[in-house]
N, C-alpha and C positions, 0 to 999 in steps of 0.2 A: 756660373754664379748662382747664388741662391734665387735671385730673381728669375733666372732662366728656368730653374727647376720648378719654381712656383707657376710660372707661365705654362710649362709643359703639363704640369698636373691639372691646371684649370682647363686646359684643352681636353685632356682625357675625361675630366669630371663632367664638363658641360657639352662635350661631343663635337665642338667646332671652334675654329679660330675666332669667328665673330662673337659667339656667346662668351668665350673666354675674355675677349676684349671688353665686352660689355660689363662683365663681372669685375674686371680689374680696372675699369674706368680708363681705358687706353684705346688707341686706334687699332684697327685690324692690321695695318701695315707694321705697327710697332710690335705687335704680338708675332707676326710672321718673321720679322727681323730677328727677334730674340730667339725663336726656334732655329732659324737659319744658322745663326752664329753658334748655337749650341751644337747642331749637327756638324758644323764645320770643325768645332773644337774636338768633338768625339770622333770624327771621321766616319760617321754612320748615318743613315737615314733613320729617323724615329718614326715618321709617319708616311704612309702610303697616301698620297694626295690624288690618286687616279680616280677615286669614286666621288660620290656626292659629299660624303663626310670623310674626314681624315681617319684612317685606321692605322693602329699600332703595327709597326713591322716586328719582326722577331727581336731585333735590337731594341725597338721601343718598349716591348713588353718586359725585356730584361731590365733596361734602364729604370722603367717605372717601379718594378719590384725593388730594386736596389735603392733607389732614390726616395722611396716612400718613407723609410725609417729616418733618413736625413731630414726630410721635410718635417716630420713629426717632432724630431729632436729640436729643430730650430723654433718650431711653434711653442714648445715648452720653454725654451730659453726666453723667448720674447715674453 
């Protein structure tokens, strides 16, 4: 969904699930759930969560590049 893509981009932009949650005025579990559902729908892992900060996987980088234009287009529509 648009919301899931927005959450994904906020995590990338702010570098953490916690910071994205604060920016979006949501709880961290809500942010994690949105990403979990997105990853399940796409059947890929978008983030490597093994380190201190989440890092984009190869699939995550590809999704970020492809979804950036969609997110920009939706912002223009709004």
